[in-house]
RODO-2510 file (C-alpha; in nm, 4 decimals, decimal comma):
residues 69
     n   res          X          Y          Z
     1     m     0,0000     0,0000     0,0000
     2     a     0,1309     0,3418    -0,0887
     3     d     0,2466     0,5742     0,1872
     4     e    -0,0194     0,8312     0,0906
     5     e    -0,2962     0,5712     0,1309
     6     i    -0,1655     0,4765     0,4752
     7     k    -0,1614     0,8455     0,5738
     8     i    -0,5260     0,8794     0,4650
     9     i    -0,6290     0,5698     0,6611
    10     r    -0,4494     0,6946     0,9729
    11     q    -0,6101     1,0380     0,9369
    12     i    -0,9583     0,8850     0,9128
    13     r    -0,8918     0,6628     1,2145
    14     h    -0,7728     0,9673     1,4097
    15     e    -1,0860     1,1625     1,3100
    16     i    -1,3090     0,8760     1,4258
    17     s    -1,1202     0,8610     1,7549
    18     a    -1,1521     1,2383     1,7989
    19     e    -1,5285     1,2194     1,7356
    20     c    -1,5418     0,9651     2,0183
    21     g    -1,3386     1,1873     2,2511
    22     h    -1,0420     0,9464     2,2190
    23     d    -1,2346     0,7162     2,4556
    24     v    -1,1533     0,3529     2,3768
    25     d    -1,4960     0,2274     2,4846
    26     r    -1,6709     0,4797     2,2613
    27     v    -1,4423     0,3969     1,9677
    28     v    -1,5169     0,0254     2,0061
    29     a    -1,8905     0,0995     2,0302
    30     y    -1,8645     0,3076     1,7118
    31     y    -1,6977     0,0257     1,5182
    32     r    -1,9525    -0,2257     1,6492
    33     r    -2,2378    -0,0012     1,5296
    34     v    -2,0719     0,0240     1,1887
    35     q    -2,0300    -0,3549     1,1816
    36     e    -2,3999    -0,4056     1,2555
    37     e    -2,4946    -0,1592     0,9811
    38     l    -2,2749    -0,3481     0,7352
    39     k    -2,4340    -0,6784     0,8375
    40     r    -2,7824    -0,5368     0,7834
    41     s    -2,6858    -0,3971     0,4434
    42     g    -2,6307    -0,7494     0,3089
    43     r    -2,3323    -0,6291     0,1048
    44     f    -2,0753    -0,8230     0,3082
    45     r    -2,0354    -1,1771     0,4375
    46     f    -1,9309    -1,2300     0,7994
    47     a    -1,7707    -1,5331     0,9631
    48     g    -1,6718    -1,6188     1,3190
    49     c    -1,3258    -1,5082     1,4263
    50     p    -1,0876    -1,8061     1,4196
    51     a    -0,8746    -1,7392     1,7315
    52     s    -1,1272    -1,6537     2,0008
    53     p    -1,0530    -1,7407     2,3651
    54     e    -1,4221    -1,8226     2,4221
    55     p    -1,5849    -1,9643     2,1065
    56     n    -1,9424    -1,9069     2,2279
    57     d    -1,8803    -1,5322     2,2688
    58     a    -1,6763    -1,4870     1,9500
    59     p    -1,7589    -1,1695     1,7596
    60     e    -1,8105    -1,1994     1,3860
    61     c    -1,5453    -1,0658     1,1517
    62     a    -1,5876    -0,9253     0,8018
    63     v    -1,4378    -1,1538     0,5395
    64     g    -1,5182    -0,9705     0,2180
    65     t    -1,7866    -0,8453    -0,0125
    66     e    -2,0679    -1,0641    -0,1415
    67     t    -2,0115    -1,1836    -0,4934
    68     s    -2,2896    -1,2885    -0,7237
    69     g    -2,2771    -1,6229    -0,8907
***
């Protein structure tokens, strides 16, 4: 990935953190809300995380976009 792309990603992550008052709990809650929105959109497939300490409580992880066919 090009350095400029990494800079853009870091800037966006910083902006999200700033919007959440740099509070880790609020940042995590933000990303969980976004994850739920993506799940509801149906545009992405989700699978269980492979290395979870407690399999029954494993969060789902995005694995890629849905492809038709």
